[in-house]
C-alpha positions in Angstrom: 9.7 22.9 26.1 10.2 19.4 27.6 13.6 17.7 27.0 13.9 15.4 24.1 14.2 11.8 25.2 16.4 9.4 23.2 14.7 6.3 22.0 16.5 2.9 21.9 17.1 1.4 18.5 14.5 -1.2 17.5 15.3 -4.6 18.8 16.3 -7.0 16.0 17.7 -10.5 15.6 21.0 -10.3 13.7 22.1 -14.0 14.0 20.9 -16.3 12.7 19.4 -14.3 9.8 15.8 -14.7 9.0 15.1 -17.7 6.8 18.5 -19.3 7.5 19.0 -23.1 7.1 21.4 -24.4 9.7 23.0 -27.8 9.0 23.4 -29.8 12.1 26.5 -32.0 12.7 26.4 -35.6 13.8 29.5 -34.8 16.0 28.9 -34.5 19.7 28.6 -30.8 20.6 28.8 -29.7 17.0 25.4 -28.1 16.9 26.1 -24.7 18.6 24.1 -21.8 17.1 24.9 -18.3 18.2 21.9 -16.1 18.9 22.6 -12.4 18.6 20.5 -9.4 18.8 20.9 -5.6 18.4 19.1 -2.6 19.7 16.3 -2.7 22.3 16.1 -1.4 25.8 18.4 -2.5 28.7 21.1 -5.2 28.8 19.0 -8.3 29.5 17.6 -10.4 26.6 15.5 -13.6 26.7 15.6 -15.9 23.8 12.8 -18.3 22.8 12.5 -21.1 20.2 9.0 -22.1 19.3 7.8 -20.3 22.5 10.2 -22.1 24.9 13.0 -20.2 26.7 16.4 -21.3 25.3 18.6 -18.7 26.8 19.0 -15.5 28.8 21.8 -13.0 28.7 22.8 -9.8 30.6 24.7 -8.6 27.5 26.3 -10.5 24.7 25.2 -13.5 22.7 23.6 -16.8 23.6 24.8 -20.2 22.5 21.9 -22.6 21.7 22.2 -26.3 20.8 19.0 -27.1 18.8 17.8 -30.5 17.8 16.8 -31.2 14.2 13.6 -29.4 13.2 12.1 -26.0 12.2 12.2 -23.2 14.7 10.7 -19.7 15.1 13.1 -17.6 17.2 12.1 -14.6 19.3 14.1 -12.3 21.5 12.6 -10.0 24.2 14.3 -7.1 25.9 13.8 -5.6 29.4 11.0 -3.3 28.3 9.1 -6.2 26.7 9.9 -5.3 23.1 10.2 -8.4 20.9 11.7 -9.3 17.6 
């Protein structure tokens, strides 16, 4: 019987939560948004907003400074899984 292979937990965006409204400050540097994910394969994550790369991490969170507008966020892990 072949050995059982452990599967990585499904990749998910945990921050910001889906459907979140983020109020931007008019203060300089006050618009930091933490992008955090959980699960997935490997350590590296690539973060995209409306299809444009906004950050990369080898583990941990990404701090993103968006301009006003609506965004669709996506995170991709080393195996190509996306959330």
